[in-house]
C-alpha distance (Angstrom), angle and dihedral (degrees) to the residues before:
residue distance angle dihedral
X1 . . .
X2 3.79 . .
X3 3.79 111.8 .
X4 3.79 118.3 -141.7
X5 3.79 106.6 -151.9
X6 3.80 118.0 -153.7
X7 3.76 124.1 -161.2
X8 3.78 115.2 -125.3
X9 3.80 114.7 -103.5
X10 3.82 86.4 -132.6
X11 3.79 91.9 60.3
X12 3.75 112.9 102.4
X13 3.76 133.3 -144.2
X14 3.77 131.4 -57.4
X15 3.82 93.3 -65.6
X16 3.82 95.9 50.8
X17 3.81 112.7 118.2
X18 3.81 96.0 -157.5
X19 3.80 107.2 60.5
X20 3.78 118.6 147.9
X21 3.78 133.7 179.0
X22 3.78 128.7 -154.0
X23 3.78 127.5 -150.8
X24 3.79 134.3 -177.7
X25 3.79 108.7 -120.6
X26 3.79 131.1 -176.0
X27 3.84 87.7 -111.6
X28 3.82 95.9 45.8
X29 3.80 133.4 -81.8
X30 3.79 124.2 -10.9
X31 3.81 121.9 -150.0
X32 3.81 121.7 -168.0
X33 3.80 141.8 163.9
X34 3.80 107.2 -97.2
X35 3.81 90.4 -151.9
X36 3.84 91.6 57.3
X37 3.81 107.1 27.1
X38 3.81 93.5 161.5
X39 3.82 92.0 60.1
X40 3.80 91.7 82.2
X41 3.77 133.4 -109.1
X42 3.78 143.0 -103.6
X43 3.80 115.3 -114.6
X44 3.81 119.4 -150.4
X45 3.77 129.6 -179.3
X46 3.81 113.4 -114.5
X47 3.80 89.0 -106.4
X48 3.81 93.4 51.0
X49 3.80 90.6 46.5
X50 3.82 90.1 52.4
X51 3.80 89.7 50.7
X52 3.82 90.7 49.9
X53 3.81 92.5 50.0
X54 3.83 91.1 48.6
X55 3.80 91.2 50.0
X56 3.81 92.0 48.8
X57 3.80 91.8 50.2
X58 3.81 91.1 50.7
X59 3.82 93.6 49.4
X60 3.80 104.5 33.0
X61 3.82 94.1 101.2
X62 3.81 90.7 63.3
X63 3.84 90.4 60.4
X64 3.78 96.0 58.4
């Protein structure tokens, strides 16, 4: 299975330190650092990924 990685729309330009990419994997959703794609990735089940996204949305104001 060839994974198509997509950069997060929240990732900034070339000088942004927090760039992530997402990919659909057979086991769920892969998350990796776009600046170091060969370093590996974190795999989450679709349910765990949904929980992560919900948590981020609830807490994103505290990061600004």
